[in-house]
LOGUSE-485782 format. One record per atom (N, C-alpha, C, O): residue number from 1; residue in three letters; atom name; y, z, x. Coordinates in steps of 0.2 Angstrom, whole numbers, plus 5000, padded with zeros to 4 digits. Layout:
% LOGUSE-485782
[NUM, 'Ala', 'CA', [Y, Z, X]] ...
END
This chain:
% LOGUSE-485782
[1, 'Unk', 'N', [4949, 5033, 5058]] [1, 'Unk', 'CA', [4947, 5026, 5058]] [1, 'Unk', 'C', [4942, 5025, 5052]] [1, 'Unk', 'O', [4938, 5029, 5050]] [2, 'Unk', 'N', [4943, 5019, 5048]] [2, 'Unk', 'CA', [4939, 5017, 5043]] [2, 'Unk', 'C', [4932, 5015, 5045]] [2, 'Unk', 'O', [4932, 5010, 5049]] [3, 'Unk', 'N', [4927, 5017, 5042]] [3, 'Unk', 'CA', [4920, 5015, 5043]] [3, 'Unk', 'C', [4918, 5012, 5036]] [3, 'Unk', 'O', [4918, 5016, 5031]] [4, 'Unk', 'N', [4916, 5006, 5036]] [4, 'Unk', 'CA', [4913, 5003, 5030]] [4, 'Unk', 'C', [4907, 5006, 5027]] [4, 'Unk', 'O', [4902, 5008, 5031]] [5, 'Unk', 'N', [4907, 5008, 5021]] [5, 'Unk', 'CA', [4901, 5011, 5018]] [5, 'Unk', 'C', [4901, 5010, 5011]] [5, 'Unk', 'O', [4906, 5008, 5008]] [6, 'Unk', 'N', [4895, 5010, 5008]] [6, 'Unk', 'CA', [4894, 5009, 5001]] [6, 'Unk', 'C', [4887, 5010, 4999]] [6, 'Unk', 'O', [4883, 5013, 5002]] [7, 'Unk', 'N', [4885, 5008, 4993]] [7, 'Unk', 'CA', [4879, 5009, 4991]] [7, 'Unk', 'C', [4877, 5003, 4986]] [7, 'Unk', 'O', [4881, 5000, 4983]] [8, 'Unk', 'N', [4870, 5002, 4985]] [8, 'Unk', 'CA', [4867, 4997, 4981]] [8, 'Unk', 'C', [4866, 5000, 4974]] [8, 'Unk', 'O', [4863, 5005, 4973]] [9, 'Unk', 'N', [4868, 4996, 4969]] [9, 'Unk', 'CA', [4866, 4998, 4962]] [9, 'Unk', 'C', [4863, 4992, 4959]] [9, 'Unk', 'O', [4862, 4987, 4962]] [10, 'Unk', 'N', [4861, 4993, 4952]] [10, 'Unk', 'CA', [4858, 4987, 4949]] [10, 'Unk', 'C', [4862, 4982, 4947]] [10, 'Unk', 'O', [4860, 4976, 4946]] [11, 'Unk', 'N', [4869, 4983, 4947]] [11, 'Unk', 'CA', [4874, 4978, 4946]] [11, 'Unk', 'C', [4876, 4974, 4953]] [11, 'Unk', 'O', [4878, 4969, 4952]] [12, 'Unk', 'N', [4875, 4977, 4958]] [12, 'Unk', 'CA', [4877, 4974, 4965]] [12, 'Unk', 'C', [4878, 4980, 4970]] [12, 'Unk', 'O', [4876, 4985, 4969]] [13, 'Unk', 'N', [4882, 4978, 4975]] [13, 'Unk', 'CA', [4884, 4983, 4980]] [13, 'Unk', 'C', [4891, 4986, 4979]] [13, 'Unk', 'O', [4896, 4982, 4978]] [14, 'Unk', 'N', [4892, 4992, 4979]] [14, 'Unk', 'CA', [4898, 4995, 4978]] [14, 'Unk', 'C', [4901, 4997, 4985]] [14, 'Unk', 'O', [4898, 5001, 4988]] [15, 'Unk', 'N', [4906, 4994, 4987]] [15, 'Unk', 'CA', [4909, 4995, 4993]] [15, 'Unk', 'C', [4916, 4999, 4993]] [15, 'Unk', 'O', [4920, 4997, 4988]] [16, 'Unk', 'N', [4917, 5003, 4997]] [16, 'Unk', 'CA', [4923, 5007, 4998]] [16, 'Unk', 'C', [4928, 5003, 5002]] [16, 'Unk', 'O', [4926, 5001, 5008]] [17, 'Unk', 'N', [4934, 5003, 5000]] [17, 'Unk', 'CA', [4939, 5000, 5004]] [17, 'Unk', 'C', [4943, 5005, 5007]] [17, 'Unk', 'O', [4943, 5011, 5006]] [18, 'Unk', 'N', [4947, 5002, 5013]] [18, 'Unk', 'CA', [4951, 5007, 5017]] [18, 'Unk', 'C', [4956, 5011, 5013]] [18, 'Unk', 'O', [4958, 5017, 5015]] [19, 'Unk', 'N', [4958, 5009, 5007]] [19, 'Unk', 'CA', [4963, 5013, 5003]] [19, 'Unk', 'C', [4960, 5018, 4998]] [19, 'Unk', 'O', [4963, 5021, 4994]] [20, 'Unk', 'N', [4953, 5018, 4999]] [20, 'Unk', 'CA', [4950, 5023, 4994]] [20, 'Unk', 'C', [4947, 5020, 4988]] [20, 'Unk', 'O', [4943, 5023, 4984]] [21, 'Unk', 'N', [4949, 5014, 4986]] [21, 'Unk', 'CA', [4946, 5011, 4980]] [21, 'Unk', 'C', [4939, 5008, 4981]] [21, 'Unk', 'O', [4937, 5008, 4987]] [22, 'Unk', 'N', [4935, 5007, 4976]] [22, 'Unk', 'CA', [4929, 5004, 4976]] [22, 'Unk', 'C', [4929, 4998, 4973]] [22, 'Unk', 'O', [4932, 4996, 4968]] [23, 'Unk', 'N', [4925, 4993, 4975]] [23, 'Unk', 'CA', [4924, 4986, 4973]] [23, 'Unk', 'C', [4917, 4985, 4972]] [23, 'Unk', 'O', [4913, 4987, 4976]] [24, 'Unk', 'N', [4915, 4981, 4967]] [24, 'Unk', 'CA', [4908, 4978, 4966]] [24, 'Unk', 'C', [4908, 4971, 4969]] [24, 'Unk', 'O', [4912, 4967, 4968]] [25, 'Unk', 'N', [4903, 4971, 4974]] [25, 'Unk', 'CA', [4901, 4964, 4977]] [25, 'Unk', 'C', [4894, 4963, 4975]] [25, 'Unk', 'O', [4890, 4967, 4973]] [26, 'Unk', 'N', [4892, 4956, 4976]] [26, 'Unk', 'CA', [4885, 4954, 4975]] [26, 'Unk', 'C', [4880, 4957, 4980]] [26, 'Unk', 'O', [4875, 4959, 4978]] [27, 'Unk', 'N', [4883, 4957, 4986]] [27, 'Unk', 'CA', [4878, 4959, 4992]] [27, 'Unk', 'C', [4882, 4963, 4997]] [27, 'Unk', 'O', [4889, 4963, 4997]] [28, 'Unk', 'N', [4879, 4967, 5001]] [28, 'Unk', 'CA', [4883, 4970, 5006]] [28, 'Unk', 'C', [4886, 4966, 5011]] [28, 'Unk', 'O', [4891, 4967, 5014]] [29, 'Unk', 'N', [4883, 4960, 5012]] [29, 'Unk', 'CA', [4886, 4955, 5016]] [29, 'Unk', 'C', [4893, 4952, 5014]] [29, 'Unk', 'O', [4897, 4951, 5018]] [30, 'Unk', 'N', [4893, 4951, 5007]] [30, 'Unk', 'CA', [4900, 4949, 5004]] [30, 'Unk', 'C', [4905, 4955, 5005]] [30, 'Unk', 'O', [4911, 4953, 5007]] [31, 'Unk', 'N', [4903, 4961, 5005]] [31, 'Unk', 'CA', [4907, 4967, 5006]] [31, 'Unk', 'C', [4910, 4966, 5013]] [31, 'Unk', 'O', [4916, 4967, 5014]] [32, 'Unk', 'N', [4906, 4965, 5018]] [32, 'Unk', 'CA', [4908, 4965, 5025]] [32, 'Unk', 'C', [4912, 4959, 5026]] [32, 'Unk', 'O', [4917, 4959, 5030]] [33, 'Unk', 'N', [4911, 4953, 5023]] [33, 'Unk', 'CA', [4915, 4947, 5024]] [33, 'Unk', 'C', [4922, 4949, 5021]] [33, 'Unk', 'O', [4927, 4947, 5024]] [34, 'Unk', 'N', [4922, 4952, 5015]] [34, 'Unk', 'CA', [4929, 4954, 5012]] [34, 'Unk', 'C', [4933, 4958, 5016]] [34, 'Unk', 'O', [4939, 4957, 5017]] [35, 'Unk', 'N', [4930, 4963, 5019]] [35, 'Unk', 'CA', [4933, 4968, 5024]] [35, 'Unk', 'C', [4936, 4964, 5030]] [35, 'Unk', 'O', [4942, 4965, 5032]] [36, 'Unk', 'N', [4932, 4959, 5033]] [36, 'Unk', 'CA', [4934, 4955, 5038]] [36, 'Unk', 'C', [4940, 4951, 5037]] [36, 'Unk', 'O', [4945, 4951, 5040]] [37, 'Unk', 'N', [4940, 4948, 5031]] [37, 'Unk', 'CA', [4946, 4944, 5028]] [37, 'Unk', 'C', [4952, 4948, 5027]] [37, 'Unk', 'O', [4958, 4946, 5029]] [38, 'Unk', 'N', [4951, 4954, 5024]] [38, 'Unk', 'CA', [4957, 4958, 5023]] [38, 'Unk', 'C', [4960, 4961, 5030]] [38, 'Unk', 'O', [4966, 4961, 5030]] [39, 'Unk', 'N', [4956, 4962, 5035]] [39, 'Unk', 'CA', [4958, 4964, 5041]] [39, 'Unk', 'C', [4962, 4959, 5045]] [39, 'Unk', 'O', [4967, 4960, 5048]] [40, 'Unk', 'N', [4960, 4952, 5044]] [40, 'Unk', 'CA', [4963, 4947, 5047]] [40, 'Unk', 'C', [4970, 4946, 5044]] [40, 'Unk', 'O', [4975, 4945, 5048]] [41, 'Unk', 'N', [4971, 4947, 5037]] [41, 'Unk', 'CA', [4977, 4946, 5034]] [41, 'Unk', 'C', [4982, 4952, 5036]] [41, 'Unk', 'O', [4988, 4950, 5036]] [42, 'Unk', 'N', [4979, 4958, 5037]] [42, 'Unk', 'CA', [4984, 4963, 5039]] [42, 'Unk', 'C', [4986, 4963, 5046]] [42, 'Unk', 'O', [4992, 4966, 5048]] [43, 'Unk', 'N', [4983, 4959, 5050]] [43, 'Unk', 'CA', [4985, 4959, 5057]] [43, 'Unk', 'C', [4990, 4954, 5059]] [43, 'Unk', 'O', [4993, 4954, 5064]] 
END
């Protein structure tokens, strides 16, 4: 099962996606919102 994780950098928050890619977000909250939207579309 995928567990959201990432880390904060000077450019923003690097979040790992379920397919193994990394994406840059402004905040950890944006990362969580993106994951929630992606999960809704997949369902």
